[in-house]
C-alpha positions in Angstrom: -20.0 3.0 11.3 -17.0 2.5 9.2 -16.8 6.2 8.3 -16.8 7.1 12.0 -14.1 4.6 12.8 -12.0 5.9 10.0 -12.3 9.5 11.2 -11.4 8.4 14.8 -8.5 6.3 13.4 -7.0 9.3 11.4 -7.4 11.7 14.4 -5.7 9.2 16.7 -2.9 8.6 14.2 -2.2 12.3 14.0 -2.4 12.7 17.8 -0.1 9.7 18.3 2.5 11.1 15.9 2.4 14.5 17.7 2.8 12.9 21.2 5.7 10.7 20.1 7.5 13.7 18.5 7.0 15.8 21.7 8.8 13.2 23.9 12.3 13.7 24.8 14.9 11.0 24.2 16.6 9.1 27.1 19.8 11.1 26.6 18.0 14.3 27.6 18.2 13.2 31.2 22.0 13.3 31.0 22.0 16.9 29.7 19.6 17.9 32.6 22.1 16.5 35.1 24.7 19.0 34.0 22.2 22.0 34.1 20.8 21.9 30.6 17.2 23.0 30.4 16.1 20.7 33.2 14.4 23.3 35.4 12.7 25.2 32.6 10.2 22.6 31.6 6.5 23.4 31.7 5.5 20.2 33.6 8.5 19.8 35.8 11.4 17.5 35.1 9.4 14.2 35.5 5.8 15.5 35.1 5.9 15.8 31.3 7.4 12.4 30.9 4.6 10.8 32.9 1.9 12.7 31.1 3.3 12.1 27.6 3.9 8.4 28.4 0.3 8.0 29.5 -1.0 9.9 26.4 1.2 7.7 24.2 0.0 4.5 25.8 -3.7 5.4 25.6 -3.5 6.7 22.1 -1.7 3.5 21.0 -4.4 1.4 22.6 -7.1 3.3 20.8 -5.1 3.0 17.6 -4.9 -0.7 17.9 -8.6 -1.1 18.8 -9.7 1.0 15.8 -7.3 -0.9 13.5 -8.7 -4.3 14.5 -12.3 -3.0 14.4 -11.8 -1.6 10.9 -10.3 -4.9 9.7 -13.2 -6.9 11.1 -15.8 -4.6 9.8 -14.3 -4.4 6.3 -14.0 -8.2 6.1 -17.7 -8.6 7.0 -18.8 -5.9 4.6 -20.9 -7.1 1.7 -19.4 -4.7 -0.8 -15.8 -5.6 0.0 -14.1 -7.2 -2.9 -10.7 -8.4 -3.5 -8.3 -6.6 -5.8 -8.0 -9.8 -7.9 -11.8 -10.4 -8.1 -12.0 -8.7 -11.6 -9.0 -10.6 -12.9 -10.0 -13.2 -15.4 -7.8 -16.2 -15.7 -7.2 -17.5 -19.2 -5.8 -20.9 -19.5 -4.0 -21.7 -22.7 -3.1 -25.2 -23.9 0.3 -26.4 -23.2 2.7 -26.0 -26.1 4.5 -29.1 -27.4 
């Protein structure tokens, strides 16, 4: 179960990164107002923004759900150990 969630989490991370990088900045609308690349988009001037916004939202939701699920599953796992569990504390007497 954990391996499947890790695989889904990594795929969603890569997809989310790609979708965010594909989005145009808010200043691109100003360039389109003066005739710069506004009519040559594949989805139309507003269609791509809506599609990319929805893809970003849903991938962010899946990312958060997988993150929380992995945290809960790893905390309940029997073989989960702390980094400091092997550290042995040695107390020495106080020096006078």
